[in-house]
N, C-alpha and C positions, 0 to 999 in steps of 0.2 A: 612675590608671596610663596612661601614654601607649600609644596604638594600637599602635606597633611592638612594645613589650614584650608586649602581649597576644598579638600574632601569634606571637612567638618562643616564649612559654610554652605556647600552645595546641598548636603543632606539637611541641614537646619533650615535653609530657606525654601527648598523645593520638594523635600520628602513629604510623604503623607503617612500618618500612623495607619497601620494595618493595611498598607497598600505596597507589598514587596516589590511589584513591578516598577512602580513609580520611583520607590526608593533606590532601586538598582539603577535605574535610568539617571536619577539625580547624581549618584555616586559616579557612574560612568561619565556623565557630562562634566562633572567637577574635575575629574582626572584626565580626561581625554586630551586637552591641550598640552599636557605634559608627557604623555606616553611615548610619543616619538622621541623626545630627548633621552628618556630612559633606555629605550631600545637602541638608539644610536650610541649612547655611552656605553652600555653593556657590550655591544658588538665591537666597539673600539677597544675596550678593556680586554676582551677575549683575544684581540689581535695584538695585545701587549703595548698598546698606546699608553702614554703617561698621562696623568690628570692635567699637567701643565699643557701638553699638546691638544688633549681633547677640548679643554675649556679655553685655551688660548688661540688655537688655530682651527681645529675641526668645527667647533661650535659656530664660527663665524664664516665657515666655507659656504660657497654658493650652493653646494649639494644639500648641506644640512639646512640652511636657511630656506631652501626651496620646499623642503618638507615641512618646516615650521610655519611657513606662510599658509599652508592649507589647514593644519589643525588649530591654528591660532587666528583664523579669519572670522571677524565679526559677521561677515556675509555668509559664510558656511553655516555657522551656528545660528544666525538670525533666520536662515532658510529652513533649518530643522525646527526651530521654535515656531515660525509662521506655518510650516507644514502641520505641525502638531495642532495648532489652533484651528486650521482649516479642516483637518481630519477629526477634530475632537478626541485626540489621543493624549490623555494626561501624562503618560510616560514620555512621550516625544516632547511635550511642552517642558517637562521636568529636565529632560536631558539637555535641550537647547538653552533653557534659561540657566542651568547650572554652568554650562560651558561659557555662556556670555558673562555671567557673574565672575567666573575665573579670569577672562580677559579684562573685564572692568577692574578687577583688583590688581592685575599685572601691569596694565597700561601705566599707571602713575609710580610704579615701584621698580622699574628697570632703567637704570642709567644708560650704560653702553651695551647692554646685552638684551635689548628689548626685541620684539618680534613685529613683523609687517602685519599688524591687526587688520588693516583695510585692504588686503589682497582679495580679489583680483583687480580691484579699482586702481591700487597703487602698491608699490613696494616700500613706500615710505615708512620709516621706523620713528616713533616718538622717543626722544632722548630725554628722560626725565631728570630733573636736577637731584632727585633722591633715589636710593636703592635700598631694597630690603636686605640685602646681604653685604654690601660694600660699606665698611665702617667710615670710609672717606666721604661718603655720600649719605650719611644720616642713619645707617643701619643700627647704631648704638641706641637710638630712640625709637626707631621704627620696629625693630624685632620684638622689643617688649610689648609694644601696642598690638602686634600681630599675635603674639602668644596670649595676651589678654583677651583679645577678641575671639580667638579660636577656643579658649577654655570656656568663655562665657557661652559661645554658640554650642559647644559640646554639651555643657551642662543643661542648657535649655532643651536641646534635642533629646538628651538622655531622659529628661523628665517627661518630655512629650511623646516619645516612642516607647511603647511597651515591648516591643520586639527585642528579645535577647540578642539577635543577630545584629540589629542596627546599633545596639548599645555596645556590642563587641567591637564592631567596625569603628564606632566613635572612640572607644577606649584605646584601640590600636592606633588610631590617628593622633590621639592626644600624646601618646608615648612617642610616636614619630615626630610630632611637632616639638615636643620637649628635648628630644635627643638630636635634632637636626644639626645644631651647631657642633656637636661632638662628631657627627657623621662627616661633616665638611672638613673638620680638622683632621680626621683620620685619612680621608681621601687625599688631602693636599700635604700630608706629612712626608 
């Protein structure tokens, strides 16, 4: 699933009207499993690595996968969620739950580029028969469903949240979601 959709779903599912701290935590949790990827890709691009090398070699390297194991671990985010419940911290609950929703959406939508979601218990990676981005693996029908879900969740959240800041973030995420295919075409051109 594309990052903007994760952001929209995290805010829609775990944000709370008039609670900026909870909304920020839900947004952070929704984005957190992808942040390392963006940082690693940006660093590689600064070093003049090509997109083919970045996504064909570096992405699958042990060094990058070691980072992904941590921020994509059900156990790490489950611990955040359970700690929030134990401490009665709504913001921590929202963060952990949004990150777990991110992982739950990613697990069935990555064919050969998934993450080790069950680290540190195991480094096993589920290889789904479908992919959110690979047209050879169903992206032609998954991508429109993802866009529809993201748009519906954004509309519902925009109706639910009076905050202009939340609405601005949702609008930016919708623009990002709608332009993601063009972005990937530009990167790999």
